C-alpha positions in Angstrom: -35.5 -49.2 -14.5 -32.7 -48.0 -16.8 -29.9 -45.7 -15.1 -28.1 -43.6 -17.7 -24.9 -41.8 -17.0 -24.0 -38.6 -19.0 -20.8 -36.5 -18.8 -21.2 -33.0 -17.3 -20.9 -30.1 -19.9 -17.3 -27.8 -19.6 -19.4 -25.2 -18.0 -20.7 -27.7 -15.3 -17.5 -29.3 -14.8 -15.8 -25.5 -14.2 -18.2 -25.0 -11.5 -17.8 -28.2 -10.1 -14.4 -28.0 -9.7 -14.2 -24.1 -8.5 -16.7 -25.8 -5.7 -13.8 -27.9 -4.4 -12.4 -26.6 -1.4 -9.2 -26.1 -2.2 -9.7 -24.6 -5.1 -12.0 -22.0 -4.0 -9.4 -21.2 -1.2 -6.8 -20.7 -3.8 -9.0 -18.6 -6.0 -9.5 -16.4 -3.4 -6.1 -15.8 -2.5 -5.2 -15.3 -5.9 -8.1 -12.9 -6.8 -7.5 -10.6 -3.7 -3.9 -10.5 -4.4 -4.2 -9.2 -8.0 -6.9 -6.9 -7.0 -4.3 -5.4 -4.5 -1.5 -5.4 -7.2 -3.7 -3.7 -9.7 -4.4 -0.9 -7.1 -1.0 0.1 -7.5 -0.7 0.2 -11.5 -1.8 2.8 -13.9 -4.9 2.0 -15.5 -6.8 -1.3 -15.8 -4.6 -4.2 -17.1 -4.6 -7.9 -17.1 -3.8 -8.6 -13.6 -6.9 -6.6 -12.6 -9.0 -8.8 -15.1 -7.7 -12.1 -14.1 -8.2 -11.0 -10.4 -11.5 -10.3 -10.9 -12.3 -13.5 -12.6 -10.8 -15.6 -9.9 -12.5 -13.5 -7.2 -16.0 -14.1 -9.1 -15.2 -18.1 -9.1 -14.2 -18.0 -5.9 -17.3 -16.3 -4.5 -19.3 -19.1 -6.3 -17.1 -21.7 -4.5 -17.8 -20.2 -1.2 -21.2 -19.7 -1.4 -21.5 -23.3 -2.3 -19.3 -24.5 0.7 -19.7 -24.5 4.4 -17.8 -21.3 5.1 -17.5 -19.8 8.1 -17.9 -16.3 7.0 -15.9 -14.5 10.2 -13.0 -16.4 8.6 -13.9 -15.2 5.3 -13.9 -11.6 6.7 -10.8 -12.2 8.2 -9.1 -13.1 4.9 -10.5 -10.1 2.8 -9.4 -7.7 5.9 -6.0 -9.5 5.5 -5.3 -8.2 2.0 -6.6 -4.6 3.1 -3.7 -4.5 5.8 -1.5 -5.8 3.2 -2.3 -3.0 1.0 -1.8 -0.4 3.5 2.2 -1.5 3.4 2.6 -2.1 0.0 1.9 1.8 -0.8 4.8 2.3 1.5 7.2 -0.2 -0.6 8.6 -1.6 3.0 6.8 -4.5 5.0 5.7 -3.1 8.2 3.1 -3.5 11.0 0.0 -3.6 9.0 2.0 -6.7 7.1 2.4 -8.8 10.4 -1.5 -7.8 11.1 -2.5 -8.8 7.5 -0.2 -12.5 7.8 -2.0 -13.1 11.3 -5.4 -12.6 10.1 -4.7 -14.4 6.7 -3.5 -17.5 8.6 -6.2 -17.5 10.9 -8.6 -17.3 8.2 -7.0 -19.9 6.3 -7.0 -22.8 9.3 -10.8 -21.7 10.4 -12.1 -20.9 6.9 -14.3 -24.1 6.5 -17.0 -25.6 9.0 -16.6 -29.4 8.9 -14.3 -29.4 5.8 -10.7 -29.4 6.1 -8.0 -28.0 3.9 -4.9 -30.1 3.2 -1.7 -29.1 4.8 -0.2 -28.9 1.4 -2.8 -26.2 0.3 -2.6 -24.4 3.3 1.0 -24.2 3.1 1.0 -22.9 -0.4 -1.6 -20.3 0.2 0.1 -19.0 3.0 3.5 -19.2 1.8 2.8 -17.6 -1.6 0.8 -14.7 0.1 3.6 -14.2 2.6 6.2 -14.1 -0.3 4.2 -12.1 -2.6 3.7 -9.2 0.2 7.2 -9.5 1.7 9.4 -9.4 -1.1 7.2 -9.2 -4.6 4.6 -6.4 -3.9 7.2 -3.7 -1.9 9.9 -4.3 -5.0 7.1 -3.7 -7.6 6.3 -0.6 -5.9 9.8 0.5 -5.5 10.4 -0.2 -9.2 7.4 1.5 -10.3 8.8 4.9 -8.7 12.3 4.6 -9.6 13.9 6.7 -12.2 15.5 5.2 -15.6 18.7 7.6 -14.9 20.9 8.4 -12.2 20.6 12.1 -12.0 17.4 13.6 -11.6 18.0 17.5 -11.5 17.2 17.2 -15.3 13.7 16.9 -14.9 13.0 20.1 -13.2 11.3 21.9 -16.3 9.8 18.5 -17.7 6.5 18.1 -18.8 4.5 14.8 -18.1 1.2 13.7 -17.7 -1.2 13.3 -14.5 -1.9 9.6 -13.9 -4.2 10.5 -11.0 -5.7 13.6 -9.2 -3.0 15.5 -7.7 -4.8 16.9 -5.1 -2.4 17.7 -3.4 -0.6 14.3 -3.6 -1.0 11.7 -6.7 1.1 10.3 -9.3 2.3 11.5 -12.6 4.4 10.3 -15.5 7.3 11.9 -16.9 9.6 10.4 -19.6 7.4 7.1 -19.2 8.7 6.7 -15.3 6.0 6.8 -12.9 6.6 9.0 -9.7 5.0 10.0 -6.6 3.9 13.8 -7.0 2.5 16.7 -4.8 1.1 20.1 -5.8 0.1 23.5 -4.1 -3.0 22.9 -2.8 -4.4 26.2 -4.7 -3.6 24.2 -8.0 -5.0 20.7 -7.9 -4.1 19.1 -10.9 -7.0 16.2 -12.4 -6.2 12.9 -13.9 -4.8 13.4 -17.7 -3.8 17.0 -17.3 0.0 18.2 -18.3 2.1 18.9 -15.5 5.4 20.5 -15.3 8.1 19.7 -12.7 9.2 22.5 -10.6 11.2 20.8 -8.0 12.2 17.5 -6.3 12.3 16.0 -2.7 13.5 12.7 -2.3 11.4 10.6 -5.1 8.6 13.1 -4.7 8.1 15.7 -7.5 6.7 19.3 -6.7 4.6 19.6 -9.8 2.2 22.4 -11.2 -0.5 22.7 -13.9 1.4 23.5 -17.3 -0.8 26.8 -17.4 -2.3 28.5 -14.5 0.3 27.5 -12.0 0.7 29.4 -8.7 3.6 31.8 -8.1 5.4 30.6 -5.2 7.3 32.7 -2.8 10.5 32.3 -4.4 9.5 33.5 -7.7 8.0 36.5 -6.3 11.1 37.4 -4.3 13.2 37.0 -7.5 10.8 39.5 -9.3 11.1 41.8 -6.4 15.1 41.5 -6.0 15.2 42.6 -9.8 12.7 45.4 -9.5 15.4 47.9 -7.7 17.6 47.6 -10.6 15.3 48.9 -13.2 15.9 52.4 -13.7 12.8 54.6 -15.4 13.7 55.9 -19.0 13.0 59.3 -17.7 15.4 59.4 -15.1 18.1 58.0 -17.2 17.6 60.9 -19.9 17.7 63.9 -17.1 
């Protein structure tokens, strides 16, 4: 009997590598982390594409390995918890919940297959660093303004990056801002907006056309009305 050894094709080598416990685990963490990052950026960028590819490869490896599915669920739930606090820009209660869930999921992910301590330390440490420092800083930078004063923004026009109904995100002079509008005038993604006020870092906006007139404008009109004298009275 003749035994012949043949080398694996490039695709087969990739799938074989992905089915490694350490690689599958790290790809899972990277993929979920990049997906969360992409949720807080406008549009679909490189991070979202890379994250989707990493997550797809991780799922292939997870299916091929003896995985405890409850531990896998803990890891996914951990990133959902991380995402809650990323939106606030400050690590809080849900970051702690996510860290505990991710650590437990890491320790019990595989049934009968153990991860090396180095792999677990790299995974847990990188995720903790990203969601304690990296992600919150990214969100604060995203919603920061390139100038010191912000009064100049009142009256400026911009673009709605998401539906503002009543809250959403807008772009004014290439800077991204959280915004809100009157419930009577929801603004669709891509519509032109006008800034009518600022509260903290939140812009009060209205559609470029068809904006609801608020009580301040109506009162100003009412204050001016008594000053107007009919032409017939002036002539008499």
